[in-house]
N, C-alpha and C positions, 0 to 999 in steps of 0.2 A: 209819054210812056209811064213815067213815075206817077203822074196823076191818075192814070188808068188803073194801075196796080193798087193805088191807095183806095180807089173807089170800091174795089172788090173786098179789100180788107175791112172796110166799114160796112159792108152789106150784112144784113141779118141772114141767118141760116136759110130761112124759107126762100128769100129772094135769090140767094146764091144757088140753091138747088134748082129753082125754076130757070135761071139763066143757063146753068149747066145742061139742063134738059133740052135747051134750045141750041145746043152745039156751040155754046160760048166757052171756048177752051181756057180762057183766062179765069172764068168763074170756076171751072172744073179744077184748074190748078190750085186755086185758093181753097176749094173744098177739100182737096187731097191734103194740103198743108195743115188744115184745121183738124182733120180726123186721124192722120197717121200716128201721132203720138198716143192717142187714146186707144187706137186699134192695137198698137204694139204693146201697150200696158195691159190690155185685156188678155192677150195671148201669154204675157208673162205671168199674170195672176192665175190664168187657167192651167198653168203648169206645162205648157207646150215645151218640147225639147229645145234647149237653148240654141242648138244649131239650126232649128227650123223656124224660130220666131220671126226672123227677118223675112224669110221666104213666105211664111203665112201672112205676114203684114202686107207684103207686096201683092200677094194673090188676092187678099181682101180688097185692097185698093184697086186692083185691076178689075175685079168683078163689079165693084161699085161704079167705076168709070164706064165700064162696058154696058152695064144694065140700067144705069140711072134714068135713061129715057123711058124705060118701061115702068118706072115707079109712078103709079096713077095718082097717088096723093102725097105730095111733098111733106105734109105734116107727119107722115108716118115714116120719115126717113130714118130716124134713130132705131125704130123697131125693125125696119127692113135691113139696116146695116147690122144690127144685132143678130139677125137670122143668118146673114152671110158669115159672120164670125163664128157663130155656133156650128154651122154646117161644116166649116173648115176644120174646126176643132174635132168634131166627131169623125170627119174623114181621116184625121191623123190617128185617132184612136183605132179606127178600123184597120189602118195600115199596120198598126202595131199588133193587130189581132187581139185587141183588148177592148172589152165592153165596159160601160159605166158600172160601177159597183151597184149591186142590187141588195141594198141593206134596208131593213125596215126602219122607217123614220122613228117610230115610237120606241123601238127597242134600242136603237143606236144612241138616241139623245135622251134616254129616260131620265137621266140625272138633271136635265136642264128644263124640265117641264114647268117649273115655277117661275121661269124668267122669260116667258113668251114675248113680252113687250119691250125687252131691252133692245137698244140699238147701238150699232157701232159705226162710227165714221171712219171709213177706210183711209180717205185722203184728206189731209189738212193743208189747204192752199194758202192759209193766212199766217204761216209761221214767221216769226220775227227773225232777223238775221242771226241772233245769238242762239236760236233754237234749231237752226237748219241741220247741224250735225246730228243732234238728238233725233230730229224729225226723220232724217234719212235712215238712221239706224232702226227706228221704230217701223218705218215703211218697209224696210227689208225683212224685218221680223214678221210683220203682218203678211207680206207676200209669201214668205216661206210657209206660214201656217195655213194660208188659204190653199196653197198647192197640195197640202196634205189632206184636205177635205175630200170626201167622196165626190166623184165627178158631177153628179146631179145636184149636189149642194153648191159646189164651186161655181157651176155655170149660172145658177140663178142669182147668186150674190154678186157676181161680176156684172151681169146684165142690169141688176138693180143699182149697185153702187158706182160702177164705172160708166156704164152706158146710160144710166138714168131712166131706164124704162119703167113703165107702170106695171103693176101686177098682172093686169089683163094682157099686156103685150108679151110679158114673159111667159104667161100661161100658153099663149098661142104659139110662141116659138118652141117651147119645150113640150108642147102637146100634152099638157096637164091642166088641171082646173086651178082656179085662183086660190082656193083654200090650200091646196097642196103647195103652191108657190109661196104663199105667206108663211106656212108652217116651216118649209125648208129654209127660207131666208131667216126667220126668227131663230130657229135652232142653230143655224150656222153662225149667226151673230153671237148667240149666247156662248157657243163653244169657243169662238175666237176671243171673246171678252174674258172667259175663264183662263185661257192660255196667256192672255196679256197682263193679268193681274200682277205678276212678279215685276213687270217692267213699268208699271204705272204707279207704284207705291212711292 
């Protein structure tokens, strides 16, 4: 039994998904274990209500498990899962009778136009032991700042930085064009960098 579990832990994501699609429940269990933390983090950064984050995570995992057999191309798993997360987040917004902010990109981020190519690494997984406390504090600050971004900026940066999706995949999920996705991500990063300057000196 131990050897069997170890086999699944060592499987790459593609093979794990294929096995789960063939009703291999051990593979599905391992897939859930791999994705649940990332899904939970995504909802945290998206600014979902604290009391709803666990429920949203469980619902995302349930939908993933229930519908994985219908995923035609396992290579598109991350994009497919990102769509599930985004749909659930928008569902929560609708329940609150609140729509995503409709703010002009150009007017809202006008002061940041000169910094289009700046990038921000949201998560640093290579922290040394003596940096963990500082790293956690910075992570909390970043998460708080991200939750204050307009919804449409917050979603694209989460899909890019946490889910690791391509611009094309994000454009499809958010029903926008690639240029808009790139612009939103760049401007959101610039805004976050500006806010983080006092903590990085």
